[in-house]
FINU-527235 format. One line per 10 residues: number of its first residue (from 1); their letters; for each residue x, y negated, z of N, C-alpha, C, O. Coordinates in steps of 0.02 Angstrom, whole numbers, always signed. Atoms other than C-alpha are relative to their C-alpha. Example, Ala and Ser with C-alpha at 12.3 -4.5 7.8 and 13.67 -1.06 7.14 Angstrom:
2
1> as> +45:+59:+0:+615:+225:+390:+45:-60:+0:+97:-59:+33 | -42:+59:-3:+684:+53:+357:-39:-55:+37:-14:-110:+45 $
END
This chain:
240
1> xxxxxxxxxx> +49:+28:-60:+4795:-4442:+7344:+8:-59:-15:-48:-84:-9 | +20:+73:+26:+4827:-4623:+7282:-62:-1:-46:-90:-56:-49 | +65:+11:+36:+4682:-4599:+7175:-63:-14:+54:-103:-60:+63 | +45:-5:-42:+4591:-4538:+7306:-26:-65:+57:-83:-87:+69 | +3:+64:-12:+4640:-4689:+7406:-34:-83:-9:-63:-126:+25 | +36:+61:+29:+4595:-4820:+7297:-73:+29:-3:-102:+3:+45 | +77:-24:+12:+4410:-4735:+7257:-28:-28:+69:-85:-50:+68 | +24:+10:-61:+4394:-4775:+7447:-17:-72:-6:-47:-101:+39 | +16:+103:-18:+4378:-4973:+7412:-50:-1:-43:-73:-58:-47 | +28:+12:+59:+4266:-4936:+7265:-67:+30:+21:-58:+83:+52 $
11> xxxxxxxxxx> +35:-61:+11:+4082:-4867:+7267:+2:+77:-23:+30:+95:-74 | -10:-84:+32:+4066:-4669:+7249:-73:+5:-37:-131:+18:-23 | +49:+15:+66:+3992:-4704:+7078:+35:+20:-66:+88:-10:-76 | -32:-22:+56:+4038:-4613:+6906:+44:-77:-42:+98:-82:-70 | -39:+64:+47:+4069:-4802:+6831:+50:-32:+44:+74:-86:+28 | -57:+10:-43:+4192:-4813:+6973:+62:+20:-57:+101:-20:-82 | -31:-46:+32:+4284:-4690:+6873:+13:-28:-77:+67:-25:-106 | +9:+34:+68:+4242:-4774:+6709:+35:-55:-7:+79:-57:-50 | -45:+63:-10:+4309:-4946:+6754:+89:+9:+2:+136:-20:-25 | -81:-17:-17:+4473:-4873:+6813:+36:+36:-58:+97:+41:-66 $
21> xxxxxxxxxx> -38:-29:+66:+4495:-4782:+6647:+0:-45:-55:+47:-49:-94 | -13:+85:+43:+4458:-4944:+6545:+58:-33:+1:+97:-44:-45 | -69:+54:-8:+4590:-5050:+6630:+61:+45:-12:+104:+18:-47 | -64:-43:+15:+4729:-4894:+6624:-2:-9:-77:+50:-23:-107 | -29:-3:+71:+4692:-4891:+6441:+9:-55:-20:+49:-54:-67 | -18:+66:+50:+4699:-5065:+6384:+64:-15:+45:+102:-55:+18 | -97:+27:-27:+4878:-5087:+6513:+17:+32:-63:+46:+10:-113 | -61:-34:+65:+4937:-4975:+6397:+6:-11:-52:+64:-13:-72 | +13:+45:+43:+4871:-5043:+6249:+51:-61:-14:+99:-75:-51 | -49:+74:-26:+4930:-5206:+6316:+90:+6:-23:+119:-27:-65 $
31> xxxxxxxxxx> -59:+0:-23:+5110:-5141:+6364:+40:+44:-75:+98:+63:-76 | -36:-23:+54:+5136:-5065:+6180:-8:-54:-59:+5:-48:-119 | +8:+54:+64:+5099:-5214:+6083:+36:-58:+21:+36:-77:+80 | -57:+55:+1:+5227:-5360:+6052:-68:-60:+8:-67:-104:+52 | +56:+67:-3:+5057:-5480:+6021:-48:-7:+42:-73:+43:+68 | +78:-11:-29:+4907:-5545:+6109:-47:+38:-29:-82:+14:-74 | +74:-33:+19:+4778:-5406:+6085:-74:-42:+9:-87:-85:+52 | +67:+37:-23:+4595:-5463:+6067:-40:+49:+2:-28:+106:-19 | +63:-53:-22:+4429:-5386:+6124:-66:-12:+1:-79:-44:+52 | +55:+12:+7:+4251:-5396:+6080:-40:+35:+60:-41:+96:+62 $
41> xxxxxxxxxx> +27:-56:-24:+4150:-5342:+6214:-82:-10:-25:-103:-67:-12 | +33:-1:+30:+3991:-5310:+6128:-54:+25:+55:-45:+73:+92 | +48:-13:-70:+3826:-5317:+6250:+24:-8:+76:+5:+33:+117 | -32:+17:-62:+3921:-5389:+6405:-26:-11:+55:+10:-5:+105 | +13:-27:-39:+3796:-5396:+6509:+12:-49:+58:+16:-108:+41 | -35:+50:-47:+3851:-5479:+6679:+57:-21:-16:+63:-78:+6 | -63:+29:+27:+4013:-5514:+6612:+50:+56:+49:+109:+41:+59 | -79:-41:-60:+4121:-5369:+6741:+63:+7:-42:+120:-12:-29 | -70:-2:+33:+4223:-5316:+6596:+15:-67:-44:+62:-59:-84 | -28:+69:+52:+4250:-5487:+6499:+41:-13:+93:+102:-4:+97 $
51> xxxxxxxxxx> -66:+27:-42:+4328:-5543:+6685:+53:+55:+13:+101:+32:+43 | -41:-18:-6:+4429:-5393:+6687:+59:+18:-76:+113:+46:-74 | -40:+13:+65:+4497:-5413:+6495:+33:-58:+16:+95:-57:+15 | -33:+45:-25:+4527:-5577:+6555:+59:+0:+46:+87:-54:+57 | -13:+6:-71:+4617:-5537:+6696:+92:+44:-27:+147:+48:+2 | -42:-52:+31:+4733:-5426:+6594:+60:-39:-61:+116:-21:-78 | -11:+31:+56:+4774:-5537:+6464:+1:-17:-61:+49:-37:-95 | +25:-28:+49:+4667:-5514:+6332:-26:-68:-47:-51:-117:-19 | +41:+62:+37:+4605:-5641:+6209:-91:+29:-16:-109:+72:-56 | +76:-44:-18:+4415:-5592:+6236:-39:-42:-16:-36:-102:-4 $
61> xxxxxxxxxx> +68:+56:+8:+4258:-5654:+6178:-57:+64:-5:-43:+124:-6 | +70:-41:-32:+4071:-5574:+6204:-46:-9:-49:-42:-56:-90 | +69:+18:+34:+3914:-5560:+6122:-54:+50:+29:-49:+111:+40 | +47:-38:-36:+3757:-5518:+6196:-83:-34:-24:-81:-90:-49 | +69:+26:+29:+3541:-5547:+6151:-15:-26:+78:-75:-41:+81 | +34:+24:-57:+3517:-5606:+6336:+33:-82:+14:+94:-87:+25 | -6:+76:+17:+3516:-5817:+6332:+29:-10:+73:+86:-32:+74 | -50:+5:-49:+3562:-5818:+6520:+40:+37:+22:+44:+28:+83 | -51:-35:+1:+3700:-5692:+6517:+54:-48:-32:+111:-51:-8 | -42:+38:+63:+3777:-5813:+6368:+15:-40:+56:+65:-33:+90 $
71> xxxxxxxxxx> -10:+76:-34:+3746:-5983:+6469:+33:+37:+81:+91:+23:+94 | -60:-37:-67:+3823:-5891:+6637:+68:-2:-40:+99:-55:-35 | -72:-34:+16:+3984:-5823:+6552:+24:-63:-36:+79:-78:-13 | -24:+53:+11:+4007:-5988:+6450:+2:-62:+63:+39:-111:+68 | -14:+48:-71:+3986:-6081:+6615:+80:+16:+43:+115:-17:+82 | -78:-30:-37:+4147:-5965:+6664:+52:-18:-56:+111:-3:-51 | -48:+8:+53:+4223:-6022:+6506:+18:+47:-36:+78:+55:-45 | -10:-57:+25:+4203:-5874:+6415:-15:-1:-72:-76:-4:-78 | +27:-19:+57:+4190:-5854:+6231:-54:+45:-25:-38:+96:-56 | +40:-47:+17:+4035:-5777:+6200:-85:-31:-54:-115:-84:-47 $
81> xxxxxxxxxx> +38:+10:+51:+3901:-5778:+6062:-90:+39:+3:-106:+92:+30 | +69:-55:+5:+3717:-5712:+6038:-2:+37:-58:+19:+9:-109 | -10:-51:+40:+3702:-5558:+5938:-6:-10:-60:+30:+23:-97 | +6:+19:+41:+3629:-5650:+5799:+47:-28:-44:+42:-29:-106 | -48:+14:+36:+3777:-5719:+5759:+76:+29:-20:+123:+5:-50 | -43:-40:+21:+3880:-5572:+5758:+61:+5:-71:+122:+4:-76 | -15:+7:+53:+3901:-5568:+5590:+46:-42:-39:+87:-24:-82 | -39:+70:+7:+3968:-5767:+5577:+67:+11:+11:+114:-13:-20 | -91:-2:-28:+4124:-5705:+5674:+50:+20:-53:+61:+75:-78 | -50:-31:+63:+4254:-5721:+5545:+71:+42:+25:+108:+66:-18 $
91> xxxxxxxxxx> -54:-12:-18:+4396:-5661:+5663:-8:+97:-10:-62:+121:-24 | +26:-60:-7:+4421:-5464:+5669:+43:+10:+66:+86:-30:+84 | -30:-2:-60:+4475:-5383:+5834:+30:+63:+24:+2:+116:+14 | -40:-75:-28:+4593:-5248:+5912:-28:+51:+22:-4:+106:+13 | +21:-30:-40:+4470:-5179:+6017:-75:-45:+11:-86:-104:+28 | +42:+35:-20:+4290:-5181:+6024:-26:+62:+51:-18:+123:+49 | +20:-43:-53:+4202:-5129:+6184:-78:+17:+3:-111:-33:-10 | +66:-17:+14:+4027:-5047:+6183:-32:+45:+90:-48:+104:+96 | +15:-56:-48:+3982:-4996:+6372:-63:-1:+25:-95:-51:+38 | +72:-17:-19:+3830:-4921:+6423:-44:-42:-43:-77:-86:-15 $
101> xxxxxxxxxx> +25:+48:+50:+3758:-5003:+6275:-32:+43:-46:-92:+32:-53 | +32:-39:+42:+3724:-4862:+6144:-93:+20:+22:-145:+4:-5 | +74:-18:-4:+3573:-4780:+6236:-36:-35:+42:-68:-14:+90 | +66:+53:+17:+3477:-4936:+6237:-37:+3:-81:-85:-28:-103 | +8:+13:+83:+3457:-4918:+6056:-15:+82:-41:+13:+136:-34 | +28:-73:+31:+3356:-4788:+5941:+56:+13:-45:+101:-25:-63 | -54:-40:+66:+3456:-4683:+5818:-5:-48:-67:+39:-50:-110 | -13:+50:+75:+3419:-4810:+5675:+27:-71:+23:+59:-99:-21 | -26:+54:-47:+3467:-4961:+5788:+92:-13:-12:+131:-58:-28 | -75:-19:-2:+3633:-4869:+5803:+25:+2:-70:+78:-26:-79 $
111> xxxxxxxxxx> -8:-32:+66:+3643:-4811:+5625:+22:-73:-35:+65:-73:-79 | -4:+43:+43:+3634:-4997:+5572:+62:-44:+34:+104:-76:+2 | -63:+33:-38:+3755:-5067:+5714:+77:+10:-18:+115:-35:-35 | -70:-18:+0:+3923:-4955:+5705:+7:-35:-58:+29:-91:-47 | -29:+13:+54:+3950:-4994:+5542:+21:-75:-31:+56:-94:-79 | -20:+72:+0:+3942:-5182:+5576:+56:-27:+49:+95:-74:+45 | -76:+32:-53:+4061:-5190:+5728:+91:+38:-41:+150:+24:-30 | -68:-16:+1:+4174:-5071:+5624:+28:-20:-57:+76:+10:-81 | -23:+40:+24:+4190:-5201:+5505:+42:-56:+29:+78:-93:-5 | -13:+70:-43:+4239:-5329:+5635:+88:+47:+36:+135:+13:+55 $
121> xxxxxxxxxx> -72:-36:-29:+4400:-5194:+5700:+56:-43:-53:+38:-57:-110 | -67:+7:+25:+4562:-5255:+5636:+41:+60:-17:+28:+113:+11 | -46:-68:+30:+4698:-5129:+5545:+29:+15:+50:+70:-24:+75 | -33:-34:-55:+4742:-5000:+5685:-50:-5:+72:-42:+26:+124 | +50:-11:-69:+4573:-5061:+5801:-26:+37:+25:-49:+81:-13 | +25:-70:-31:+4507:-4946:+5932:-71:-36:+32:-74:-87:+66 | +78:+10:-28:+4312:-4954:+5975:+4:+58:+52:+32:+113:+47 | +5:-48:-43:+4266:-4880:+6137:-73:-8:+3:-98:-61:-14 | +46:-13:-26:+4109:-4827:+6188:-7:+54:+70:+23:+107:+78 | +15:-39:-72:+4037:-4767:+6375:-69:+9:-7:-100:-42:-22 $
131> xxxxxxxxxx> +58:-20:+9:+3879:-4687:+6365:-15:+62:+64:+27:+106:+71 | +37:-53:-35:+3775:-4574:+6501:-18:+44:-39:-36:+27:-96 | +13:-54:+7:+3743:-4398:+6477:-92:-2:+19:-120:-52:+40 | +79:-23:-25:+3545:-4322:+6510:+26:+21:+45:+69:+65:+36 | -1:-16:-66:+3554:-4313:+6699:-66:-23:+39:-107:-61:+14 | +61:+19:-30:+3421:-4327:+6834:-13:-81:-1:-69:-107:+2 | +30:+80:-19:+3446:-4525:+6847:+5:-33:-73:+16:-93:-77 | -8:+46:+65:+3450:-4562:+6649:-57:-35:-8:-49:-92:-29 | +48:+34:+17:+3276:-4610:+6635:-27:-49:+76:-78:-81:+83 | +13:+55:-59:+3283:-4704:+6808:+12:-80:-29:+4:-128:+8 $
141> xxxxxxxxxx> -26:+53:+54:+3336:-4840:+6674:-64:-7:-33:-88:+47:-52 | +65:-25:+37:+3175:-4870:+6592:+1:-37:-68:-45:-32:-108 | -17:+22:+72:+3257:-4972:+6440:+42:+44:-9:+88:+13:-36 | -34:-50:+31:+3355:-4805:+6407:-50:+43:-24:-96:+73:+3 | +56:-40:+42:+3282:-4729:+6256:+33:+66:-30:+1:+100:-70 | -16:-93:+8:+3388:-4556:+6234:+88:-16:+7:+117:-69:-3 | -50:-8:-5:+3549:-4506:+6264:+42:+31:-78:+23:+68:-123 | -38:-14:+66:+3699:-4502:+6132:+73:+56:+41:+103:+48:+94 | -67:-40:-30:+3846:-4364:+6160:+53:-21:-60:+35:-42:-116 | -56:-12:+54:+4003:-4367:+6062:+5:+25:-69:+27:+0:-121 $
151> xxxxxxxxxx> +38:-35:+41:+3936:-4232:+5969:-45:-42:-58:-33:-39:-118 | +32:+35:+25:+3804:-4349:+5916:+28:-66:-51:+5:-80:-107 | -19:+22:+52:+3914:-4475:+5853:+49:+13:-54:+59:-21:-104 | -30:-41:+47:+4021:-4364:+5770:-45:+40:-66:-26:+56:-123 | +36:-20:+56:+3885:-4299:+5677:-20:-55:-50:-18:-49:-111 | +32:+30:+63:+3810:-4446:+5604:+58:-35:-31:+58:-41:-92 | -58:+36:+28:+3979:-4544:+5583:+75:+17:-31:+113:-13:-69 | -67:-27:+13:+4123:-4419:+5583:+1:+31:-65:-11:+3:-119 | -20:-49:+61:+4160:-4270:+5470:-41:+66:+24:-18:+121:+12 | +45:-58:+5:+4019:-4154:+5520:-18:+31:-57:-20:-13:-101 $
161> xxxxxxxxxx> +19:-35:+59:+3971:-4044:+5385:-87:+32:+13:-108:+70:-30 | +56:-11:+20:+3791:-4016:+5425:-37:-53:-28:-25:-113:-26 | +52:+38:+46:+3657:-4080:+5324:-59:-19:+27:-113:-21:-3 | +47:+49:-27:+3565:-4165:+5458:+33:-47:-2:+0:-90:+27 | -42:+60:-22:+3701:-4300:+5458:-27:-42:-36:-27:-29:-96 | +18:+54:+38:+3626:-4455:+5404:+14:-70:-8:-22:-109:-41 | -29:+41:-1:+3737:-4588:+5434:+68:-9:-33:+98:+40:-57 | -41:+15:+44:+3870:-4672:+5355:+86:+47:+20:+135:+30:+53 | -56:-59:-22:+3996:-4508:+5361:+60:-32:-14:+70:-77:-55 | -57:+18:+14:+4164:-4525:+5381:+24:-65:+33:+83:-77:+21 $
171> xxxxxxxxxx> -11:+62:+0:+4167:-4699:+5454:+39:+4:+70:+87:-35:+65 | -39:-19:-57:+4244:-4655:+5624:+32:+45:+42:-11:+89:+50 | -63:-63:+2:+4375:-4536:+5688:+10:-16:+78:+31:-70:+100 | -27:+25:-75:+4392:-4515:+5883:+73:+44:-2:+98:+94:-28 | -80:-24:-15:+4568:-4519:+5957:-1:+3:+65:+55:-9:+88 | -29:-9:-61:+4544:-4491:+6136:-87:+8:+44:-137:-17:+19 | +83:-4:-43:+4373:-4453:+6266:+43:+20:+51:+101:+39:+55 | -11:-24:-72:+4359:-4423:+6443:-83:+3:+19:-128:-20:-16 | +55:-32:-15:+4214:-4357:+6538:-3:-39:+75:+49:-69:+91 | +19:+45:-57:+4140:-4441:+6716:-36:+34:+32:-80:+63:+0 $
181> xxxxxxxxxx> +31:-46:-29:+4076:-4350:+6857:-36:-60:+58:-6:-113:+65 | +29:+36:-26:+3953:-4435:+6976:+5:+43:+61:+18:+102:+51 | +7:-60:-55:+3940:-4357:+7176:-54:+20:-8:-99:-18:-27 | +68:-23:-21:+3806:-4245:+7203:-32:-25:+23:-7:-68:+59 | +59:+58:-53:+3644:-4326:+7279:-50:+67:-2:-52:+110:-46 | +58:-36:+12:+3488:-4226:+7346:-58:-43:-13:-99:-55:+32 | +53:+19:+15:+3371:-4314:+7251:-58:+31:-8:-114:+6:-11 | +83:-54:+1:+3243:-4176:+7239:-13:+2:+57:-42:+55:+68 | +8:-23:-64:+3229:-4190:+7420:-48:-42:+32:-31:-101:+40 | +43:+53:-20:+3072:-4263:+7496:+28:-48:+62:+9:-105:+72 $
191> xxxxxxxxxx> -44:+53:-46:+3192:-4330:+7642:+37:-45:-22:+48:-97:+10 | -55:+61:+34:+3314:-4417:+7510:-71:-67:+24:-56:-110:+65 | +23:+61:+16:+3161:-4544:+7492:-37:-23:+68:-35:-83:+80 | +28:+22:-63:+3071:-4559:+7655:+44:-2:+83:+46:+41:+127 | -22:-5:-77:+3169:-4624:+7812:-31:+17:+53:+0:+3:+105 | +45:-3:-72:+3032:-4574:+7945:-13:+94:-4:-44:+132:+34 | +0:-88:+26:+3047:-4383:+7871:+55:+41:+69:+109:+16:+87 | -55:-23:-48:+3136:-4270:+8010:+59:+30:-36:+109:+48:-4 | -70:-23:+46:+3261:-4213:+7876:+49:-46:-23:+101:-35:-53 | -31:+62:+54:+3306:-4391:+7826:+78:-7:+29:+121:-21:-12 $
201> xxxxxxxxxx> -73:+32:-19:+3474:-4422:+7940:+27:+80:-19:+72:+57:-54 | -22:-67:+23:+3530:-4227:+7894:+13:-28:-84:+67:-23:-112 | -15:+7:+81:+3508:-4285:+7704:+30:-48:-10:+53:-50:-67 | -53:+32:+25:+3608:-4430:+7718:+63:+1:+22:+107:-40:+10 | -58:-27:-21:+3734:-4340:+7805:+40:+52:-43:+101:+61:-46 | -20:-48:+53:+3749:-4211:+7680:+22:-42:-84:+64:-20:-124 | -8:+65:+56:+3753:-4359:+7534:+69:-33:+21:+104:-59:-22 | -51:+54:-27:+3888:-4444:+7639:+64:+61:-15:+119:+39:-33 | -47:-48:+0:+3991:-4263:+7631:+7:+17:-77:+59:+36:-104 | -43:+5:+68:+3973:-4263:+7452:+36:-51:-22:+82:-37:-60 $
211> xxxxxxxxxx> -50:+59:+14:+4047:-4443:+7433:+58:+18:+19:+102:-2:-20 | -61:-5:-20:+4193:-4380:+7533:+38:+60:-63:+94:+53:-88 | -11:-41:+54:+4208:-4238:+7405:+25:-41:-47:+85:-45:-62 | -2:+49:+69:+4189:-4359:+7264:+78:-35:+2:+109:-46:-50 | -41:+59:-25:+4327:-4465:+7343:+72:+28:-8:+124:+7:-34 | -88:-28:-35:+4464:-4339:+7412:+16:+55:-56:+61:+96:-47 | -14:-37:+57:+4441:-4247:+7220:+15:-44:-51:+29:-31:-109 | -15:+71:+37:+4467:-4427:+7163:-32:-12:-76:-9:-37:-128 | +68:-19:+56:+4290:-4385:+7056:+10:+42:-53:+0:+30:-112 | +14:-52:+44:+4311:-4228:+6992:-36:+70:+27:-43:+122:-4 $
221> xxxxxxxxxx> +63:-35:-13:+4189:-4142:+7107:-66:-31:-1:-74:-78:+38 | +63:+32:+21:+4016:-4191:+7053:-28:+17:-52:-2:+59:-89 | +7:-14:+66:+3914:-4191:+6918:-5:-37:-68:-42:-86:-71 | -21:+24:+44:+3965:-4234:+6753:-57:-67:-37:-103:-45:-73 | +44:+43:+23:+3867:-4404:+6701:+10:-41:-30:-36:-82:-31 | -26:+39:+47:+3961:-4501:+6586:+54:+5:-54:+104:+26:-27 | -80:-4:+50:+4104:-4503:+6422:+6:-68:-20:-34:-115:-23 | -26:+62:+29:+4205:-4623:+6358:+36:+36:-56:+65:+90:-48 | -33:-8:+66:+4270:-4616:+6173:+34:-39:-30:+12:-89:-59 | -25:+72:+73:+4393:-4709:+6072:+2:+35:-53:+19:+93:-60 $
231> xxxxxxxxxx> -6:-8:+84:+4380:-4712:+5889:+45:-65:-24:+64:-117:+3 | -36:+26:+41:+4467:-4769:+5752:-37:-16:-54:-91:+12:-45 | +28:-2:+73:+4399:-4816:+5568:+23:+68:-29:+66:+95:+6 | -14:-73:+18:+4422:-4649:+5481:+77:-21:-46:+130:+8:-34 | -54:+11:+30:+4547:-4732:+5355:+61:-28:+22:+117:-30:-3 | -48:+34:-54:+4631:-4816:+5490:+63:+64:+47:+118:+49:+71 | -34:-50:-51:+4696:-4637:+5587:+85:+13:-10:+115:+41:-57 | -75:+10:-4:+4873:-4654:+5620:+18:+43:+45:+73:+66:+32 | -21:-34:-76:+4881:-4550:+5802:-44:-62:+46:-74:-112:+25 | +27:+41:-40:+4820:-4626:+5963:+31:-61:+13:+5:-101:+51 $
END
């Protein structure tokens, strides 16, 4: 019930669930560590998670390719860099965060990126990936190239025995995973889009009811929309 009350203060959207889960994971890891943990937000975008990480007491750094985002984050006092200087960063990080980034990359780009990031993980460090699954809104974003699934990452970077695996096998091992749901929506209906249509008001009411079901169930009623995986470098596996 407390979760339902909390969600009512946020948009009825699967990314609300993701944000809450990331916050809880980092609070848990911070509580278990006597030292200040460092986190790298790779592809930090508008800086939503930079602010969260800083508010939780982490030593925060960020990387992006958008100079506007970089300039804005620097103006807010964050230690951020252009992606081209990633390999020049000499320090290693306890946590590397990729939130809604990998779906914007081709397989070849991802295969080049993840080994670079794995090299930036401190001993015992964790890599968090969040990515949408293929659903009705996946290609609403023109910059989405393709969906990746937990099995996709395992296939290319984990312990897959499939002959199609072509990434650095056994680079990463998953130690935790979560799936998130979005409220059901009537996006395939004409009345969803046309305010002047006869059924538009009824369609809005139906979608409002879907939102209520999502809230009351703490995000358990809806369509699976994304996943979050926590990974460590394979040679560093010692448990969660």
